[in-house]
C-alpha positions in Angstrom: 48.4 -10.1 2.9 46.5 -8.6 5.8 42.5 -9.2 6.6 41.0 -6.6 8.7 37.4 -6.3 10.0 36.1 -2.5 9.9 33.0 -1.6 12.0 31.1 1.1 10.3 28.2 3.6 11.6 25.9 4.1 8.7 23.1 6.9 8.3 19.7 5.4 9.0 18.1 4.1 6.0 21.4 3.9 3.9 22.4 0.4 5.2 21.2 -1.8 2.3 22.3 0.9 -0.2 25.9 0.7 1.5 26.2 -3.1 1.6 26.0 -3.0 -2.2 28.1 0.3 -2.8 31.0 -0.9 -0.6 31.2 -4.4 -1.8 34.4 -5.0 -4.0 35.3 -1.5 -3.7 38.8 -1.0 -4.5 40.7 1.6 -2.2 44.1 2.9 -2.4 45.8 -0.5 -2.1 43.2 -2.4 -0.4 40.0 -4.2 -1.5 36.7 -4.3 0.6 35.9 -8.2 0.0 32.7 -8.5 2.1 30.1 -6.2 3.7 27.5 -7.6 6.3 24.6 -5.8 7.8 24.5 -6.2 11.6 22.6 -5.1 14.8 23.9 -3.3 17.7 26.3 -0.2 18.0 27.7 -0.8 14.6 25.5 -1.0 11.2 28.0 -2.7 9.1 31.1 -4.8 9.4 33.4 -5.1 6.2 36.3 -7.5 5.4 39.1 -5.7 3.9 42.4 -7.3 2.4 45.3 -5.3 2.2 48.8 -5.9 1.1 50.3 -4.6 4.3 49.4 -2.6 7.4 50.4 0.9 6.2 48.3 0.2 3.2 45.4 -0.5 5.4 45.3 2.9 6.9 45.0 4.2 3.5 
């Protein structure tokens, strides 16, 4: 199992909506476990679990 942090730039005004939308979302073989709003260059940080590195890119 691989864990990765993905930095996301969001449209202004959509940050709260995206936190709710992305948390728990199932991707091809990965799952978004947590999403946090942050300040600075990026708007969100997501923690993703994936079975392996190639699956993480899907």
